[in-house]
N, C-alpha and C positions, 0 to 999 in steps of 0.2 A: 898297515898292511898298505901295498903299494896300489897304484890305481888299477892296475890290469887285474889284479887277484879281487879286488872289492869291485869291479865290472866285470867279472865272472860271476860273483857269487849273487850279485843282483839279476844278471839275467836269468843265470838257473834257478833263481826263487821265483821269476817271474813266469817262469816256464814252469815249475811245478805248481803254481797256482791256477794256469790257466788249466793244465791238465786236467787238476783235482775240481776246479769248476764244471770241467767238460764230463767227468768220469761220476757226477753226482749221480748216486742211485736213485731208481723212479721207485715210486710208493707200488709197494704189493697191490694185484688188483683186488677189491672185494671178492671172495666167492660168490656164485650165486646160491643162494639158499636153495635146496632140497625141495621140491614143488609138492612132495608130501607134508611139510613142513607147514603148511600154511593150510593143508586139510584139517590134520590134526588138531594144528591150534582152532579151529572154524567149530570142525563137529566134534569133537571130543570131549573138549576143556568145558563144556556145557554139562555132562554128565561125573566127570572123572577130573581129578587134580592132575596139574602136571607131575606133581610128588608120586602121584600112583601110576601113571605113567610111568616115568624115570625109574620106579624101583621095580619094574617089572623087566624078566630077560627073556626072550625070547630068539630061537633062529626063525627062518623065513616062515616055514613052515607052521611052526607055532604062531608068529603073528597073523598069519593067514588065518586059523583056526580063529585067533581071537577077534579079527576083524569081521569075519562072517558071522560069528556070534551077536555082533552088535549090529550088522543088516538084519538079523532075525530077530532081533529087539525094536527094529524101526530105524536106525540110523540107512540116509538112504544118499548111496555113492553109485559112482557109473562104474563102471569096467576099470576101465583109465583110472579113475580114483583109488580102488582098490588095489591096482600095482601101486601107485605110487605110495600110498600110505603104508603097505606093506615094505616096501623098499625103503622107505624113510623110518621105521621103526626099527626092524632086524638091521639095519645099517648104524644108529643111535642110539639104540639100546639091546644089543645084544647078549647070549646068554657069555658070560665071561668064564674062564676057567680059573678056580683057585688050586 
């Protein structure tokens, strides 16, 4: 190869390296955990195993009834916590169509 072609290839290589380094992908942000998850972990796991919860499936109304039943049995939850728990459970353990 002559010197001009070698120099041109070297310049192209340097440009590709610079462009490649500048476009390095940024890591995906870690999603914020659902606030209902920590409530379920702290309030439900004392009486129920995660396996029992994971094997249950309800729509939002069904989970609402479950949570209300647990409140009647003594679980202390604020109205806001009930909303968060029901939302978390309905999103995470919904009824699945077969």
